[in-house]
C-alpha positions as CSV (number, residue, x, y, z in Angstrom):
1,M,-56.5,67.7,-109.4
2,D,-52.7,67.5,-109.4
3,D,-50.2,65.3,-107.7
4,E,-48.0,68.3,-106.7
5,L,-49.2,70.0,-103.5
6,D,-47.8,73.4,-104.3
7,F,-49.6,73.5,-107.7
8,R,-52.9,72.3,-106.1
9,E,-52.6,75.1,-103.6
10,L,-51.8,77.7,-106.3
11,V,-54.8,76.6,-108.4
12,T,-57.0,76.7,-105.3
13,V,-55.9,80.3,-104.5
14,M,-56.2,81.4,-108.1
15,L,-59.7,80.2,-108.5
16,G,-60.7,81.2,-105.0
17,Q,-59.9,84.8,-105.9
18,Y,-62.7,84.6,-108.4
19,G,-65.2,83.2,-106.0
20,A,-64.8,79.5,-106.9
21,V,-65.3,76.9,-104.3
22,V,-62.4,74.4,-104.9
23,K,-61.7,70.9,-103.6
24,A,-58.2,69.9,-104.5
25,A,-57.5,66.2,-105.0
26,A,-54.1,64.6,-104.8
27,S,-54.9,61.6,-107.0
28,A,-57.2,60.4,-109.7
29,A,-59.0,58.2,-107.2
30,E,-59.7,61.1,-104.9
31,A,-60.8,63.3,-107.8
32,L,-63.2,60.6,-109.0
33,E,-64.7,60.4,-105.5
34,Y,-65.2,64.2,-105.6
35,V,-66.9,64.0,-109.0
36,E,-69.3,61.3,-107.8
37,N,-70.1,62.7,-104.3
38,W,-69.6,66.4,-104.6
39,K,-70.7,66.9,-108.2
40,P,-68.5,69.9,-109.1
41,D,-69.5,72.3,-111.9
42,V,-66.1,71.8,-113.5
43,L,-63.2,69.3,-113.2
44,V,-59.7,70.7,-113.6
45,A,-57.1,68.0,-113.9
46,D,-53.4,67.5,-114.7
47,I,-52.5,65.0,-117.3
48,G,-49.1,63.9,-116.1
49,M,-49.4,62.5,-112.6
50,R,-47.8,59.7,-110.8
51,G,-50.0,56.6,-110.6
52,E,-53.1,57.0,-112.7
53,D,-52.8,60.0,-115.1
54,G,-55.4,62.5,-116.2
55,Y,-56.4,60.3,-119.2
56,G,-57.3,57.4,-116.9
57,L,-59.3,59.8,-114.7
58,I,-61.3,61.3,-117.6
59,R,-62.1,57.8,-119.0
60,K,-63.5,56.8,-115.6
61,V,-65.4,60.1,-115.3
62,R,-66.9,59.7,-118.7
63,A,-67.9,56.1,-117.9
64,L,-70.2,57.4,-115.1
65,S,-73.8,58.1,-115.7
66,S,-74.7,61.8,-115.9
67,G,-76.3,61.6,-112.5
68,R,-73.1,60.4,-111.0
69,G,-71.0,63.1,-112.7
70,G,-70.2,61.6,-116.0
71,S,-71.0,64.7,-118.0
72,T,-69.0,67.1,-115.7
73,P,-67.2,69.6,-117.9
74,A,-63.5,69.0,-117.7
75,L,-60.3,71.1,-118.3
76,A,-56.9,69.6,-118.8
77,L,-54.2,71.8,-117.2
78,T,-50.9,70.4,-118.2
79,A,-47.3,70.9,-119.1
80,Y,-47.8,68.7,-122.2
81,T,-48.2,71.5,-124.8
82,R,-47.7,69.9,-128.2
83,A,-50.6,70.0,-130.7
84,E,-50.9,66.2,-130.4
85,D,-51.1,66.5,-126.6
86,R,-54.0,68.9,-127.0
87,L,-55.7,66.6,-129.5
88,S,-55.2,63.6,-127.1
89,A,-56.7,65.5,-124.2
90,L,-59.7,66.7,-126.2
91,S,-60.2,63.2,-127.7
92,A,-60.1,61.6,-124.2
93,G,-63.0,63.7,-123.0
94,Y,-61.7,67.1,-121.8
95,Q,-63.4,70.1,-123.3
96,I,-60.4,72.5,-122.8
97,H,-56.7,71.9,-122.9
98,L,-54.6,74.7,-121.2
99,A,-50.8,74.8,-120.9
100,K,-48.9,75.4,-117.7
101,P,-47.9,77.9,-116.6
102,I,-51.2,79.8,-116.5
103,T,-52.4,83.0,-115.0
104,G,-55.4,83.4,-112.7
105,P,-57.5,85.3,-115.1
106,E,-56.9,82.8,-117.9
107,L,-57.8,79.8,-115.7
108,A,-60.8,81.6,-114.1
109,A,-62.2,82.5,-117.6
110,A,-61.8,78.9,-118.8
111,V,-63.5,77.5,-115.8
112,A,-66.3,80.1,-115.9
113,N,-66.8,79.3,-119.6
114,L,-67.1,75.5,-118.9
115,A,-69.5,76.2,-115.9
116,G,-71.7,78.4,-118.2
117,R,-71.0,81.5,-116.3
118,S,-69.8,84.7,-118.0
119,N,-69.0,86.7,-114.9
């Protein structure tokens, strides 16, 4: 999930090259709807977005029951790269914090790890 169309398309292509099925959301509200209704294996979200940020999103996801997607593994993909930014993301409920820019292999490996897939 990212509020920038170009970046959403890039992430979709990057992960698609590794066989992932991706639904890209333009807002936290849309991403939350996907988590509840589509039940993705992994949530990839930007932290700094217009409107509700990635911290607000992960708080709402974590407030859901497991059956509604509350335990969905989550990766913060962000331009916020300081140590305290990483700690904030992990404390908020993300399992992985990755800094932009990122390569396809790095992103695919992190998503596969969160999804419990080694290939």
